[in-house]
C-alpha positions in Angstrom: -36.2 12.2 -4.5 -32.8 10.4 -4.6 -31.2 9.0 -1.5 -28.1 10.9 -0.4 -24.9 9.5 -1.7 -22.8 7.7 0.9 -20.0 9.8 2.3 -16.6 8.8 1.2 -14.5 7.3 4.0 -11.3 9.3 4.4 -8.1 7.2 4.3 -5.5 9.9 4.7 -5.0 12.2 7.6 -2.6 14.9 8.7 -1.4 14.1 12.2 -3.2 17.0 13.9 -6.5 16.0 12.2 -5.9 12.4 13.2 -5.5 13.4 16.8 -8.6 15.6 16.8 -10.8 12.9 15.1 -9.1 9.8 16.4 -12.5 8.0 17.0 -13.4 8.4 13.4 -10.0 7.3 12.3 -10.4 4.1 14.4 -13.9 3.5 13.1 -12.7 3.7 9.5 -9.9 1.3 10.2 -12.4 -1.1 11.8 -14.5 -0.9 8.6 -11.4 -2.3 6.8 -10.1 1.0 5.3 -6.4 1.4 6.2 -5.8 4.9 7.6 -2.7 6.7 6.5 -1.3 9.4 8.7 1.2 12.0 7.6 3.6 14.0 9.7 5.1 17.2 8.3 3.7 16.3 4.8 5.4 12.8 4.7 3.8 9.4 5.1 4.3 8.4 8.8 2.1 5.5 9.9 -0.9 3.4 8.8 -3.6 2.4 11.3 -5.2 -1.0 10.7 -7.8 -3.0 12.4 -6.5 -5.8 14.7 -8.0 -8.3 12.2 -6.2 -6.8 9.2 -2.9 -6.6 11.1 -3.2 -10.3 12.2 -3.9 -11.3 8.5 -0.8 -9.4 7.4 1.3 -11.1 10.0 0.0 -14.6 9.0 0.6 -13.8 5.4 4.2 -12.6 6.1 4.9 -15.7 8.2 3.6 -18.0 5.5 5.8 -16.3 2.9 9.0 -16.6 4.8 8.4 -20.4 5.3 7.8 -21.1 1.6 10.4 -20.5 -1.1 9.1 -18.3 -3.9 9.0 -19.7 -7.4 10.4 -17.7 -10.3 7.0 -16.3 -11.3 6.1 -15.2 -7.8 9.5 -13.6 -7.5 9.2 -11.7 -10.7 5.6 -10.6 -9.8 6.8 -9.4 -6.4 9.5 -7.0 -7.8 8.9 -3.3 -7.1 7.1 -1.5 -9.9 6.8 2.2 -10.8 4.4 4.0 -13.1 5.5 4.2 -16.8 6.1 7.8 -17.8 2.9 9.4 -19.1 0.7 6.3 -18.6 -1.4 4.6 -15.9 0.5 1.3 -16.4 3.4 0.1 -14.4 6.8 -1.2 -15.3 9.5 -3.0 -13.3 11.5 -0.5 -11.2 14.8 -1.3 -12.8 16.6 -0.4 -16.1 15.7 -2.7 -19.0 18.2 -1.2 -21.5 20.5 -3.9 -23.1 24.1 -3.6 -22.5 27.0 -4.1 -24.9 28.9 -7.3 -24.5 32.3 -7.9 -26.1 32.7 -11.5 -27.2 36.2 -11.2 -28.5 
C-alpha cells in the first residue's frame, strides 16, 4: 500500500477564504510559502513569515547601497512571456529604428 501523497500547500486565497482560514494561511506562510490574497479577483496582498520579510528588507537595503553593474542591471529588467512559448523576453520593444545619416 502506498503512502498518501502530501497535500499541496495553497498559496493563493480569495479574501473571504483567507479570513475564514486565517490560521492555515499563517501556517503556510511560516512554512516559507508566500500566501497571495486576492480582492474582487485582483491581487491585493502577500502574507510572508517575519523571517522572509526581514530577509527581503535586508536584501533591499543592500541593493540600494551598492551600485548595480551593467550585467545586474540588464538581468533586473522586467521580462514578459514570449508569445506562444514558455520563455521570457525583455519587456520592451527590440525593433530597430531607421536612422538618417545624411
